[in-house]
N, C-alpha and C positions, 0 to 999 in steps of 0.2 A: 224823786225826792219824797221824803216821808214827813207828814205832819203828825205830831203826837200831842194828845190832850189828856190832862189828868186833873181831877178835882179832889182835893183832900181837905177835910175840915173847913177852914175859912180861907183856903188858898186855891187858886186856879193856875196850873202849871202848863206851859206851852213850850214846844220845841219844834223847829223846822230848819234844817240846814245850819247856817251860822247864827240863826236867831233863837234866843232862849229868853223866857220871861216867866217870872212868878208874880201874879197879882194877888194882893191880900184883900179880903173882904172883911169889913168891920163886924158884921154879924151874919149869922147863917141865914136868917130870914131875908137878907138883902141880896142873896146869891142870884135869885131869879132875874133881878134887874142888872146886877153888876157884871156877872160872868159873860153874858152875850155882848155887853158893851166893851169889855176888855178884849174879848175875842175879835170883835170888829176892828179895834185898834191894832191888834197884833197882825191880823191878816192883811191890813192895809200896807204892811211892809213887805209882803210876799208876792211872788208871781204864782198865782194859783194854777196856772197852766202847767207848771213844772212839777206839781204834786200828783203822785199816782197812788199813794197809799195814806190812809188815815189810821193811826193807832189810837185807841181810846181806852180809858179806864172804865171797865164794864161792871164794876162792883165786886163784891157786895158793898152797898153804900146806903145812905139815907134815901128816902123817897125823893126828896128835893134834889139831891145830887143826881140821882138816876134820871129824873124827869128833865133836868136842865141839859144833861149830856145827850139824852135822847132827842130833845128838840133841836139842839145844835147839829147833831149828826144827820137828822132827817132833812134839815135845811141844806146841808152840804150835798147830800145824796140827790135831792131834787135838782139842784143846779149842775152837779157833776155826776151823772148816773153811772159813768164808767169807772169811777174811782173805786179802789179796793178799800174795804173797811175791816179792821181786825181788832176785836175786843180782847183786852188783856185783864185778867183778874187783878184786883188790888192785892190779893194774897201773893200772887207771883211777883208783882212789882216789889212789895215789901220784903219778900223772902230773898230776892236777889241782893238786897242790901244787908239784911239781918244775918244771913249765913256767914258773912265775913266776921261776925262778932260772936255768934252763938251756933253751936252744932245742933241743938234741939230746943224746942219750946213750943209756944203757941202765939199766933198773931190774932189780935182782937181789934175789930173795927166797930165803933159805936153805931147803934141803929138809930139814935136820937129818941128812943123810947125808954131809955134806961137800961137796955141790955146790949149784948154784943154779938156780932158775927165772929165766931172763933174757928180757927183752923190750926191743928197741930202740925208740926214739921219736925223732921229728923233727916240728917244727911242730905240736905237740899231737896227733900221731897215732901210735898204737902199731903196731909191725910184728910180725914173726913171734916167737912164743914158743918157747923151746927150753930144754933143761936142759944146763948146762955146768959143768965143774969149775973153770974159770978165769974170773976177772973182770978187765976192763981198767980203765984209769984214768978212762974216761968213764962208769963205772957208779955209780949211786946205789943203795946197798944199803938194806934196810928199816930199819936203825937209824941212818941218816944224820942228822946234826944238823939238816938242812933239815926233817926230819919230826918233830923233837922238840916237845913241849909243844903238840901239835895233837890235838884229839879227832877221831879218824878216823871215828867214827860220825857226828859232826856234818858232817864233810867229805862223807861218802856222801850225806847229805841234800841238801847244796847241789849235788852232781853231778847229782842225779836229773833235772833239766830243763836242764842246762847244755850248752854247745857241746862240751865235752870228752866228755860222754856221747854226744851225737849223732855226733860224729866217730869214736868208737870203739865203735860199736854191736856190732861183731863180737866184742868182748871182754866184753860183758854176757851173763850166763848166762840160761838159761831159768828160768821160775818153779819153785819147789820142787815136786817130784813126791813125794808122801808115800810111795808104795809102793816107791820106789827110792832115796830119800834125795836128797842134793844131787849133781847130775851136771853140773858145769861143762863147757861145750862151747866150746873156744877155736878160732877159725878165723882165717885171714889171707887 
């Protein structure tokens, strides 16, 4: 069975088998306390012995988001060293939804410093990632209505063997390295 975790803005998305949940966080600064608490509540419903793979959102994301995800994954890795960990770029997850509505454009994810991680896409393939302080009209930002009411952890699960995944393999991260934390490697 696969456990999928995704943090987006003020939401924590989880999916595992028949269990799905989206937890909302009141303010971004409260994420460090609330997300692990919500995760503990969620995994209380699961039989962890049946989980062999963890899919996780590997960024790009704000430092707080990456740090929280890193800490949770390290904890799971310590307790379950044989479990497989697969990081999936936020860009790939968003692209898998957006290409149903747009053939080309750019995906922008706020850095919380007033600028954005931006990645252009066309024909379901992502281009170069860069950080920019300006976004254009063809940009889909991470709180766009197209992305609302979708459990992005569930979306990661469907991406796992999809054409979007295969076409954008350079945007998929390495497996979790416990000694160094999460180290997403983006290339183009």
